[in-house]
Legacy VTK file of the C-alpha trace (Angstrom):
# vtk DataFile Version 3.0
C-alpha trace
ASCII
DATASET POLYDATA
POINTS 82 float
198.688 -160.321 -54.597
196.740 -161.296 -57.713
196.224 -159.151 -60.803
192.612 -158.350 -59.868
193.592 -157.438 -56.293
196.279 -155.091 -57.589
193.745 -153.553 -60.002
191.311 -152.957 -57.149
194.102 -151.452 -55.054
194.908 -149.017 -57.872
191.226 -148.070 -58.206
190.963 -147.393 -54.465
194.180 -145.351 -54.300
193.880 -143.400 -57.546
190.238 -143.649 -58.638
189.551 -140.043 -57.635
193.044 -138.654 -58.245
193.534 -136.085 -60.989
197.277 -136.701 -61.360
199.561 -139.719 -61.078
203.327 -140.022 -60.498
204.510 -142.540 -63.088
206.568 -145.326 -61.526
207.932 -146.449 -64.905
209.924 -144.422 -67.428
207.811 -142.643 -70.011
209.567 -141.266 -73.100
212.784 -142.455 -71.384
212.178 -140.037 -68.497
211.654 -141.089 -64.881
209.338 -139.323 -62.439
206.820 -137.879 -64.897
203.306 -136.951 -63.860
200.272 -137.711 -65.982
196.657 -136.558 -65.885
194.134 -139.224 -64.973
190.958 -137.159 -65.396
189.392 -135.287 -68.277
187.802 -131.886 -67.744
184.374 -133.544 -67.464
185.618 -135.829 -64.657
185.917 -139.072 -66.632
189.077 -141.141 -66.587
191.514 -140.686 -69.456
193.154 -143.478 -71.422
196.223 -142.813 -69.261
194.226 -143.954 -66.214
193.599 -147.360 -67.782
197.177 -147.655 -69.055
198.631 -146.997 -65.596
195.997 -149.187 -63.945
197.097 -152.085 -66.155
200.825 -151.446 -65.659
200.377 -151.082 -61.883
198.451 -154.358 -61.798
200.937 -156.449 -63.773
203.895 -155.132 -61.778
202.346 -155.292 -58.293
200.887 -158.745 -58.908
204.358 -160.050 -59.729
203.566 -160.987 -63.333
206.319 -158.709 -64.707
209.378 -157.010 -63.251
209.163 -153.239 -63.671
212.775 -153.086 -64.872
211.691 -154.701 -68.154
208.838 -152.279 -68.912
208.991 -148.869 -70.559
206.133 -146.845 -71.955
205.649 -144.428 -74.830
209.053 -144.851 -76.408
209.391 -142.514 -79.409
211.482 -143.392 -82.427
212.416 -140.597 -84.814
211.274 -140.885 -88.422
213.760 -140.881 -91.272
212.645 -137.459 -92.506
213.610 -134.454 -90.363
210.303 -132.677 -90.966
208.206 -135.678 -89.891
206.751 -135.903 -86.401
207.895 -138.864 -84.265
LINES 1 83
82 0 1 2 3 4 5 6 7 8 9 10 11 12 13 14 15 16 17 18 19 20 21 22 23 24 25 26 27 28 29 30 31 32 33 34 35 36 37 38 39 40 41 42 43 44 45 46 47 48 49 50 51 52 53 54 55 56 57 58 59 60 61 62 63 64 65 66 67 68 69 70 71 72 73 74 75 76 77 78 79 80 81
């Protein structure tokens, strides 16, 4: 499967979905769900992130074992947000 075929497959499967089960770890946690739609019905940035990740993994360009998303590193100051 090519990248564009995988992208089309994602659009067909999840183009109208409101929620998506993440197949890669996010914040070092497996099995998270993410919202794909805003309240007005438009796709969120998460939709395009997962569309891209789905496409590169399912097209065979990258092995999913080498990909992680949204990894947070703590700041040096305790009162700072990550």
